[in-house]
N, C-alpha and C positions, 0 to 999 in steps of 0.2 A: 543507600536504599537497597532493600532486599528484592530479589527477583519475584518474591511472592506478593510484593506490593502492587495491587491493582490500581492503575491510574485512571481507567475509564471503564464504565459498564453500560451496556445497552441491552434491553430485553426485546427480542423479536417475538411478536405474539404467536407466530407459528413455529419458530425454531428454538426458542429458549434464550438463554443468557450468553451474550458475547462480551468479552472484556479484553483489555490490553494491559500488559505488564512490561517492564523494561526487559530487554534481551540481555542475557549473560553470555558473552562470547565463548566462554569455556564450558559452562554447564549446558548450554543449548547447542553447541557445535555439532554433536552427533545427530541430534534431531534435525537441525537445519541441513546438514549434509545430505540426509535422505530426501529432503524436500527439494533442494536446489539442483540435485543431480538426477532427479526423476525425469523420464522422458516428457511428461506433461509440463515440465518447467523449462522447456527449451528456450523460451524468450527471456529467461532470467540470465542466460549466457554463462552458466557455471556447470555445464554438463560434465566436464572432465575434471572438476575440482576435487582435490583430495581433502581429507578431513583437516589436515593442517592449513590448507588453502582457505577453507571456510573459517576456521578459527582466526586466521590472520585478517581476512576481509572484515569480519565483524569486530575484531579488536581495533582495526583502523576506524571503523564507524563509531565505536564506543569512545574513542579518543578524539574524534573530530568535533570541532566547535559548531559546525553548521549541518550536522547529520546525526540522526537518531534512529535506532531500530527497536522494535517491540515485537513480542510474541503475542499473538491473538489467541484467546481462549474461547472455546465453545463449551458451555456447561462445565467449566473448570479444566478442560483438557486442551493442550496446544493444538491449534487447528489452522493458523495462518500467521504470516509474517507481514509486518508493516514497516516501511521506512519513511521517515519525514526528513526533508532537507530544505535548505535555503537556496532557491534556484538562482539568486543573484550572486551566490558564492560557489555553487557546485552544479554540475550536470548541464546547465543551460546558459552559462556565462557567455555573453556575446551573441547568443542565438535568438534572443528576443528582448524586448524592452521590459525588464523586470519592474514591477510596481511595488510600493510599500504594502505589506500584508500578503504578498504571494508566498505560498508554501508548496513545495514539491512533494510528491508522494509516489511510492511504489508499494504494491501489495502482491502477495503470493499465497494462494490457498494450498494447504497440504494435500498431497495426493490421497485418494481414497478408493478402495475397492467397491464401496457402496455409495455412489453419489446421492446426495439429498437434493431434491428439487428446491430451487430458490436459495440454496446455501451460499453460493458465491455472491449473489446479489445482497444477501443479508450481511456478508462480510464487508463488501465495499460500502454499504450503507453505514455500517459500524465505523469503518475507517474514516469516512467523510464526517460523520457526526462527531467523532473524537477530534478531528482537525478543527472543525468549526466550533467546538466547545471553547476554544481559545478565542476571546474577543478580538485579538490582534490579527487573526486569519481573515483576510478579505476575500481571497480566491485561492483555489487549489489548482496547481499546474501539473499536468502529466505529459509524458513523452513516450508513449508505448510504440513499439515497432509498428510500422505501417502495415505489416502483414498480420498482425495480431487482431484479427477481426472480432474474435470473441470478446476481447477486452474493450474494443471500441464500442460494442453493443452495450456492455455493462456500464462503461463510462457514460454513455448517452442516457442510460436508464436512471442514473443518479444526477443528471443535469449538466454533464460536460458538453461543451460545444467545441468541435474541432476548429482550429485556427488555420493551420497550414502544415504541410510536411516540412521537416527540417533535417539537415544532414548532421549527424553526430559522428564522432570518430568510430563508434562501434556499430552504428545502425542508421537506417533511414527511419525517422520517427514522425509521429503525428502529434504535433503540439496542440494541446487542448486545454481549455480553461473551464472552471466551474465556480461561480460566485455563491455566496451563502443563499441568496434569493433563488438562484437557479436550482440549488440542491433542495431547498425547502419546497419549491414548486414541484419538482420531479417526484420527491418522496410523497408529497401530499396527493399527487395525481394517482400514485400507486396504492394509496391508503396505507403506506408503510409508517410504522412507528419509529420516529427518530429517537 
């Protein structure tokens, strides 16, 4: 599959077209390095990563059976990163009772000198719509840092309900869940186009 193959597209009535394509660990490493080491990406925990570190990390993900990474596009230009994983196999093993149809997710919006109002919410809406496009996805599971209050608010805006704090090796996290119905209700309440 070519990295130009778009796997999912969503049009936001206010902000334009959002899409996802497979991440290429070599071709995208320099772009990703700038994103994950930016001060605004502190919760991504790669602040001191070198370019080879980033290549290695995303090569590992590309080779993993239960983990995928995607570059998010806004009007055709790279604008965000999305990772999808099986929480019964990675990240949350033994930390909660995984259910069939659970999908774990991480996302990171590229740094910008000119923030656009509503952009990050449009990104997370796109990410969630892409995940729920798969009929096998029953609920999305996230585990952001407990201190990442900006992401907690975004998660809530698309239907996530916090469950409880959990201790992971690298952080204290807020385990949260969002079912398809919760996502649809939250986006309908905002008048968002899924």
